[in-house]
C-alpha positions, 0 to 999 in steps of 0.5 A: 777567625784571625788570631794575628795582631793588627799592624798597630798592635805589632808596632806597639809590641815591638816598641814596648818590647824594646823599652822593656829589654833596654830600660825596664828589666835592667832598672829593676834592681836599681829601683829596689835599691833606690826605693829602700834608700828613700826617707819615705818608703811609701813615696815610690813615685819619687824614685829617680830611676822611675822618673827616668823610665817615665821620661823615656816612655813619654818620649817613645809614645808609650804613655797612658796606653790603657786609656782610649781616645785623645787623652790616652794611647788611642788603643782598643782593649784588644790592642792594649791586651798584649801590651798590658801582658808584657808590662806584667812581666815586671809588675812593680815597675813597667805599669807605673813607668807607662802611667798604666798602674792601678788604682790610677788607671781606674780613677782616670777612667772615672774622671774621663767618663764622668768628671766635670770640666773642672774636675778633669782640669784639676785632677785628671790632667795632672794624673795623665801627666803623672804629676800626682797619684790617686786612691779609690776608697770603697772597701770597709772593715765593718761590712762585707764590701763584696756587696757594695750596697753594704757600704756604711760611710755617710755622705751628708749634705750640709748647705754647699758642702758634703760631710763624710764620716766612715772608715776604709781599708785596703785602700791601694796607694793611699800611703804614698804622699803623692796620692793627692786625691781620693775617690771616696764611695759612701751613702748619700741617701740610705732611703733611696732604692738599693743601687741609688743610695751611693755616691762617689766624692773627690776628697783631696789628701790634705782635707781636714779629718782624713787620717791614714791610720796604718798600712795593711800587709799581705802575707807579710808584704806591705807592697810599699813599692806601690804605695801600700794598702791603707786603713783610713778614717774620715771624721767630719770631712768637708768638701764642696758639693761640686766634688761629687762625681756625676750626680748624687746616687750614681756611685754604684753605677760608676763603680761598676763602670770602673771595675769592668776595665780594671778587671781585664787590666789585672788579668792581662798583666797577670798573664805576663806574671805567669810567663815570667814565672814559667821562664824562671821555672824552666831555667831553674829546672835546667840548671839544678841536678837532684838524684843524678839528673836535671830537675827538668828531666823529672817527669813531675816537673815536665808535667808542671811545665806542660800544664803551665803552657796549656793553662796560659794559652787557654787563659790568654784566649779567654782574655783576648775574647773578652777584650774583643767583646768589650770593643764590639758590644761594650762592657755590659755585653761582655759582662759574663766573659769579664766575670769568667776571666776574673774567676779563672785568672788568679787561680790559674796564675796561683797554680803556675806560681806555686809550681815555679816556687816548688822548682826553686826550692827554699829560694822560691819562698825568699826575697831573692826571686819575685815568685813569693811576692808575686804569689801574694799579689796574685792571691789578692786578686781573688778579692780585688774587684770582687771575690771569686764567689760573687762572680761565680754566683752572678755568672751561674745566675746568668747561665741559668737564665740563658738556658731557661730561655733557650 
C-alpha cells in the first residue's frame, strides 16, 4: 500500500500551490470588492479579477481539471482529489478560477457522457471554455425531492416539442445572467416504471415561460458570489424534442451518474475548507490571551485542535479510498463509499468550523472571517445531492444485505 501521490499529481500540486499562493489568495479581497461594485450582484463570473485568474489558470494548464479525457485535465479521481482539496481553501474563488465549480462541473459531465454531438457543440464547448454558466433544476418545493421519483414538473410531448410546467427551488447559479442553459428534470411518462418516468431536458435561459422568481438565503447568506440559489417557475415552456438528454425516461439514471462525481468533488473541496479553518483557529488561539495565558494553552482548545487534525486525516483517507475505487471499479462499485463520505464529510467539517468559530469569539460569527459563511455553506451539504438520512438508510440496507449473504 502506497500513500504517496504519483508523479503527475505531485507536479500538478506544485503548480496549483504556486497559483494559489501567487494569484488566488491575494485576489480574495479584490474579488469581494469588485463583486460588490457590480451593477448586477449575481453576475459573479464577470468580475474582472476572476477573468484575470481564469486566463492565468488556462495559461498554466490548470483548466477543467475535474473532467477526465481530452476535454478536461486528463486526471483520474485519485489524482484530482488533492487538487480539489487545495481549491477548497478558497472555495468562492479557486474552483471558478479553474472552471471547476458546481453546478457547471456536473452539467459538463452530463453533456460529456450523454449529450448528442449537437448538444455538446452548442452547450458543452462554451462551458468548457468558461464562456457561459449553467444550472441544474431538479429540486422542487412541493415534494420531498430527496426521492427524485417524487418530482412533479411535467414534460409533455406536443409534436416536435416538449412543453414543461412546474416549479423548482434551490437551483444553484440560476440568478447569474451568464447561466445560459438549464438542465431541467421532470416527468415525461407518469405511467412508466418508477425509475423510468423522468427525463432531463435542456432549456435555454431566454426561453419564453421560464421565470426566475427569487433568490434563496442560507442562514442569511444569499451566496451571490456563486450566482445564488433560485426559485423558478416553468409555465408552458416549449423546447425542441431534440433538447432531451439521452432518451426520454433516462432522467433518473442520468441524475445518479451526475451526482456520484459531484458528491466526491464536494467532499474533496470541503477538506480544504477544514484545513484553512484549523490554520485560522491555531493562529487566533496563539495570538489571544485570556485569564493570563494564551488561548492556545487552554486544555479544551488544544483538545479541539488535536481532534480536528485526527478527524481531517480520517476523512481524507476515506475520500481518497473512494476516489481510488471510482477509478478502479467504477462509480457503481464505489457506491457505498460515496455514501459514506457524503455522510461523514459535512458533519466532520461542521464540527471543525464550529470550534474555529468558538476560538474566534464574536469575530467568528462576523463577515470579517470566512468561518460563518463557510459554516452556512457546509451545512447545505447535508441536503445537497441527497440528505444524510437517505444515504444512511441506503448504506445500512447494503450493509445488511452484505452481512446476510456472508
